[in-house]
Wavefront OBJ file of the C-alpha trace (Angstrom):
o trace
v -0.222 0.335 -0.128
v 2.887 2.430 0.807
v 4.775 1.835 -2.102
v 1.933 3.248 -4.370
v 2.045 6.895 -3.015
v 4.021 9.283 -4.624
v 6.638 11.662 -3.263
v 4.248 14.447 -3.798
v 1.903 12.849 -1.450
v 4.896 12.727 1.086
v 5.912 16.386 0.222
v 2.166 17.793 0.789
v 1.596 15.948 4.066
v 4.853 17.360 5.504
v 4.467 20.495 4.342
v 0.892 20.726 5.866
v 2.158 19.401 9.162
v 4.808 22.112 9.142
v 2.441 25.022 8.109
v -0.222 23.554 10.705
v 2.404 23.377 13.538
v 3.469 26.969 12.373
v -0.021 28.347 13.185
v -0.271 26.867 16.654
v 2.945 28.403 17.570
v 1.455 31.567 16.407
v -1.662 31.034 18.150
v 0.254 30.094 21.545
v 3.047 32.812 21.232
v 2.255 35.828 19.008
v 5.639 37.350 19.974
v 7.495 34.626 18.288
v 8.551 36.795 15.185
v 10.142 39.310 17.900
v 11.926 36.737 19.736
v 13.550 34.740 16.869
v 14.116 37.693 14.433
v 14.608 40.776 16.961
v 12.169 42.946 14.913
v 8.758 44.107 15.330
v 7.586 44.156 11.632
v 3.604 45.295 12.647
v 4.959 47.542 15.427
v 3.673 45.363 17.929
v -0.008 45.469 16.939
v -0.501 41.892 16.315
v -1.525 42.397 12.549
v 1.359 40.556 11.211
v 0.633 37.323 13.559
v -2.732 37.276 12.245
v -1.988 37.389 8.966
v 0.294 34.671 9.551
v -2.333 32.574 11.309
v -5.030 33.059 8.195
v -2.242 32.245 5.596
v -0.980 29.202 7.325
v -4.612 28.204 7.962
v -5.480 28.208 4.175
v -1.873 26.983 3.110
v -2.386 24.034 5.701
v -5.833 23.371 4.102
v -4.861 23.452 0.521
v -1.649 21.042 1.340
v -3.879 18.747 3.041
v -6.538 18.512 0.247
v -3.859 17.934 -2.350
v -2.202 15.044 0.108
v -5.865 13.515 0.075
v -6.207 13.771 -3.488
v -2.654 12.115 -3.969
v -3.979 9.311 -1.357
v -7.109 8.387 -3.103
v -5.321 8.590 -6.362
v -2.917 5.717 -5.114
v -5.593 3.537 -3.663
v -7.959 3.889 -6.635
v -4.992 2.256 -8.749
v -4.621 -0.403 -6.245
v -7.828 -1.706 -6.633
v -8.113 -2.280 -10.198
l 1 2 3 4 5 6 7 8 9 10 11 12 13 14 15 16 17 18 19 20 21 22 23 24 25 26 27 28 29 30 31 32 33 34 35 36 37 38 39 40 41 42 43 44 45 46 47 48 49 50 51 52 53 54 55 56 57 58 59 60 61 62 63 64 65 66 67 68 69 70 71 72 73 74 75 76 77 78 79 80
């Protein structure tokens, strides 16, 4: 079963996991950008962090749907 999955499935799954984790990190600690990079690109109002959350949620959703499509393609070919 696993050998039918293309590398694209794994790339999409890993990328979706990373963006999902980034979303969670941003929700838990909105100051991570300031801590990691030492700058306040939005002047401390939190706008950039919410933009990151929304953007990552969209990207995570799209990648999850693409991975699901790859999963279904791999398993529909295995039944024939």
